[in-house]
C-alpha positions in Angstrom: 30.4 26.3 -37.4 28.4 23.7 -35.4 27.2 20.7 -37.3 23.6 20.9 -38.6 21.1 20.1 -35.9 23.5 21.1 -33.1 22.2 23.3 -30.2 24.7 25.0 -28.0 24.0 27.0 -24.8 26.1 27.9 -21.7 24.6 24.9 -19.9 24.5 22.2 -22.5 25.0 21.3 -26.2 23.2 18.8 -28.4 25.6 17.1 -30.8 26.4 13.8 -32.4 27.7 11.0 -30.1 31.0 10.3 -31.8 31.6 7.0 -29.9 28.5 5.4 -31.3 27.0 6.2 -34.7 23.8 4.2 -34.0 22.8 6.5 -31.2 22.7 9.7 -33.1 22.7 12.8 -31.0 23.2 13.3 -27.2 23.2 16.2 -24.7 26.6 17.2 -23.3 27.7 19.5 -20.5 29.0 22.9 -21.6 30.5 23.5 -18.1 31.1 21.6 -14.8 28.1 20.7 -12.6 28.1 19.9 -8.9 25.9 17.1 -7.5 22.5 18.5 -6.8 22.7 21.3 -9.3 19.9 21.8 -11.8 21.0 21.0 -15.3 18.0 22.3 -17.2 14.2 22.5 -17.1 11.7 22.5 -20.1 8.1 23.1 -20.7 6.7 20.7 -23.3 6.6 21.8 -27.0 3.2 20.1 -26.7 1.5 17.5 -24.5 -1.5 15.3 -24.9 -3.6 13.3 -22.5 -2.7 9.6 -22.3 -5.8 7.4 -22.7 -5.7 4.5 -20.3 -4.8 1.3 -22.1 -4.4 2.8 -25.6 -2.1 5.0 -27.7 -2.6 8.7 -28.2 -4.3 9.5 -31.5 -2.1 10.1 -34.5 -4.5 12.8 -35.6 -4.1 14.7 -32.3 -0.3 14.4 -32.6 -0.2 15.6 -36.2 -2.5 18.6 -35.4 -0.1 19.7 -32.7 2.9 19.2 -35.0 1.3 21.4 -37.7 1.3 24.4 -35.2 5.1 24.4 -35.1 7.1 27.0 -36.9 9.6 25.8 -39.5 12.6 25.8 -37.1 10.8 23.7 -34.5 9.6 21.3 -37.2 13.2 20.8 -38.3 14.2 20.1 -34.7 11.4 17.6 -34.4 12.5 15.8 -37.6 15.9 15.5 -36.1 14.7 13.3 -33.2 15.5 9.7 -33.1 13.0 7.3 -34.7 13.5 3.7 -33.5 13.2 0.8 -35.9 10.2 -0.7 -34.1 8.4 2.7 -34.3 8.9 2.7 -38.1 7.0 -0.5 -38.4 3.9 1.3 -37.1 4.1 4.2 -39.6 1.6 2.5 -42.0 -1.0 2.3 -39.2 -0.5 5.9 -38.2 -0.7 6.9 -41.9 -3.9 4.9 -42.4 -5.5 6.6 -39.4 -4.6 10.1 -40.8 -5.6 9.3 -44.3 -9.1 8.3 -43.3 -9.8 11.2 -40.9 -12.8 13.3 -41.9 -14.0 16.7 -40.8 -17.5 17.6 -39.7 -18.6 17.9 -43.4 -17.2 14.4 -44.3 -14.2 15.8 -46.1 -10.7 14.5 -45.6 -9.1 16.3 -42.7 -5.6 16.1 -44.1 -4.4 16.4 -47.7 -3.1 13.1 -49.0 0.4 14.4 -49.4 0.6 15.2 -45.7 -0.4 11.8 -44.4 2.9 10.0 -45.0 4.8 12.6 -43.1 2.1 12.5 -40.5 2.7 8.8 -39.9 6.4 9.5 -39.2 5.4 12.4 -36.9 3.4 10.0 -34.8 6.2 7.4 -34.8 8.7 10.0 -33.6 6.3 11.2 -30.9 5.8 7.7 -29.5 9.5 7.0 -29.4 10.5 10.3 -27.8 7.7 11.6 -25.6 8.0 11.8 -21.8 5.2 10.7 -19.5 4.2 12.8 -16.6 1.3 13.3 -14.2 -0.1 16.8 -13.6 -1.2 18.1 -10.2 -4.8 17.4 -11.2 -3.9 13.7 -11.7 -4.1 13.7 -15.5 -1.5 11.4 -17.1 0.0 13.1 -20.1 2.8 12.6 -22.7 4.8 15.4 -24.1 7.5 16.3 -26.5 10.5 18.1 -25.0 12.8 18.5 -28.0 16.1 18.9 -26.2 15.3 16.4 -23.5 14.4 13.8 -26.1 18.1 13.8 -27.1 19.1 12.5 -23.6 20.5 9.0 -24.0 20.0 6.0 -21.7 22.7 4.7 -19.4 22.4 2.0 -16.7 24.6 4.3 -14.5 22.9 7.6 -15.2 24.3 10.9 -13.9 21.0 12.9 -14.2 17.7 12.5 -12.4 14.5 14.0 -13.8 11.0 14.7 -12.6 7.9 16.7 -13.6 7.9 19.9 -11.5 4.3 20.7 -10.6 5.0 24.3 -9.5 6.7 25.5 -12.7 5.1 22.9 -15.0 8.4 21.9 -16.4 10.4 18.6 -16.8 13.4 19.3 -14.6 16.8 17.6 -14.8 19.4 17.6 -12.0 22.9 16.2 -11.6 23.1 13.2 -9.2 26.9 13.4 -9.1 29.7 15.6 -10.3 29.6 16.2 -14.0 32.5 17.7 -15.8 32.5 19.8 -19.0 32.1 17.6 -22.2 30.6 14.7 -20.2 27.3 13.4 -21.7 24.2 13.9 -19.6 22.4 10.5 -19.3 19.2 9.3 -17.8 17.6 5.9 -17.4 14.7 4.8 -19.6 14.0 1.6 -17.6 14.0 0.3 -14.0 17.7 -0.4 -13.0 17.3 -3.1 -10.3 17.4 -6.0 -12.8 20.1 -8.1 -14.5 21.9 -7.2 -17.7 19.9 -9.7 -19.8 16.5 -8.3 -18.7 17.7 -4.7 -19.2 19.0 -5.5 -22.6 15.8 -7.2 -23.6 13.6 -4.4 -22.3 15.6 -1.8 -24.1 15.5 -3.7 -27.4 11.7 -4.4 -27.1 10.7 -0.9 -26.2 13.4 1.3 -27.8 15.1 -0.9 -30.3 18.7 -0.4 -29.3 21.5 -2.2 -27.3 23.0 -0.4 -24.4 26.8 -0.1 -24.5 27.3 1.6 -21.1 30.0 0.4 -18.7 27.5 -1.8 -16.9 26.4 -3.5 -20.2 29.6 -3.6 -22.2 30.6 -7.2 -22.4 33.9 -8.7 -21.2 35.0 -5.9 -19.0 35.8 -6.1 -15.3 33.1 -3.6 -14.3 30.4 -5.2 -16.5 31.2 -8.7 -15.2 31.1 -7.6 -11.6 28.0 -5.4 -12.4 26.1 -8.4 -13.7 26.5 -10.2 -10.4 25.6 -7.1 -8.4 22.5 -6.3 -10.4 21.3 -9.9 -10.2 21.7 -9.7 -6.4 19.9 -6.4 -6.3 17.0 -7.8 -8.3 16.7 -10.7 -5.8 16.9 -8.3 -2.8 14.3 -6.0 -4.3 11.9 -8.9 -4.7 12.6 -10.2 -1.2 11.9 -6.8 0.4 8.3 -6.9 -0.9 7.6 -10.2 0.9 5.5 -9.5 4.0 7.1 -12.5 5.8 10.6 -11.2 5.1 12.5 -11.8 8.3 15.6 -9.6 7.9 14.7 -6.3 6.3 17.6 -4.4 7.8 20.2 -6.8 6.3 18.4 -6.6 3.0 18.3 -2.8 2.8 21.9 -2.4 4.0 23.0 -4.8 1.3 21.1 -2.9 -1.3 22.7 0.4 -0.2 26.2 -1.1 -0.6 25.4 -2.6 -4.0 23.6 0.5 -5.3 26.6 2.7 -4.4 29.0 0.3 -6.2 26.6 0.4 -9.2 26.3 4.2 -9.2 22.5 3.9 -8.9 21.9 7.2 -7.1 18.4 8.3 -7.8 15.6 8.9 -5.3 13.4 6.1 -6.6 16.2 3.6 -5.8 18.9 4.6 -3.4 16.7 7.3 -1.8 13.8 5.0 -1.1 16.2 2.4 0.5 17.7 5.0 2.8 14.2 6.1 3.7 13.2 2.6 4.6 16.3 2.2 6.8 15.7 5.5 8.6 12.2 4.4 9.4 13.2 0.9 10.6 16.0 2.3 12.8 13.7 5.0 14.2 11.1 2.3 15.0 13.7 0.4 16.8 14.9 3.5 18.8 18.4 3.3 17.3 18.5 7.1 16.8 22.1 7.3 15.7 21.6 4.8 12.9 18.3 6.5 12.0 20.1 9.9 11.8 22.7 8.4 9.5 20.2 7.2 7.0 17.9 10.2 7.4 21.0 12.3 6.5 21.6 10.2 3.3 17.9 10.4 2.3 17.8 14.1 2.8 20.9 14.6 0.7 19.6 12.4 -2.1 16.2 14.3 -2.0 18.1 17.6 -2.3 20.3 16.4 -5.2 17.3 14.9 -7.1 14.7 17.6 -6.4 16.3 20.7 -5.2 15.9 22.4 -1.8 12.4 23.9 -2.5 10.7 20.7 -3.6 8.2 19.3 -1.2 10.1 16.0 -0.9 13.4 17.8 -0.1 11.7 20.1 2.4 10.0 17.2 4.1 13.3 15.4 4.5 15.0 18.5 5.8 12.3 18.6 8.5 12.8 14.9 9.3 16.6 15.4 9.5 16.1 18.1 12.2 13.9 15.8 14.2 16.4 12.9 13.8 19.2 15.2 15.0 17.1 16.2 18.0 16.3 12.5 18.9 20.0 11.5 18.5 21.1 14.4 20.7 18.5 13.6 23.4 19.6 10.0 23.4 23.3 11.0 23.9 22.4 13.3 26.7 20.5 10.6 28.4 23.4 8.1 28.4 
């Protein structure tokens, strides 16, 4: 019998992370996945508009939670609650305990407000942010997805799919059965110290992935590579930068060594290189990086996503330009 709180399907299983008690649960592959294959997609259990510059109301969160059936509530209680989120429970509880209805009566019975404070804390620690097609910024709870753990060399890319209105997760590289699915909670083009501090400040945990684990060969080399990546990333934003090609080529090499494979990082760099080479009429080099960008777009978004379709079209044009150049030589 699976442990309490486990969820098992033909695609994935949610279970305790045996290698690290502090993490709690994680999501693991029930079968092998190829790079570019969709792992899963979820509509939110509930989602709320994100007010600019402020937190979502605890009252709104608790009202949505109360609509859950018993089984969903049990799954919600099973989500991780970071230490720093617990510190805010009294504030959430106070907001709930003072909420009045239109007649001036307490909106929530007193015995509910303590639980309500924890409900809000869990929401703020586990909700995913996304932007709808109409431009509204929202945060939502996706119970299975909230069990995805962070890794600085993630194997899964995720995005909000506007067409199906689901948070979609895709394999960025080969994933074998029993591997843990991982995503990144933070920007990856920064040194180990900054990543560690950001994760502690925002999520109250210390990453122990192979890029962060101290005193290992990979982590030691990774620290130098990420520091260089951070410097190059800053340099490329300088309008007076004199050698963008060299910068982007170095970034590609370092990202591949670091297994940073997502569209927002490696994909964007190949995109920049394709455009630079195309502008310089080096059609063979442009084709090479257009091919890489198209492949990453396909892996991260799937063939029917607008980004992947646009890059498929660009690839056809790049192939035609390269062929025309070869015929003219």
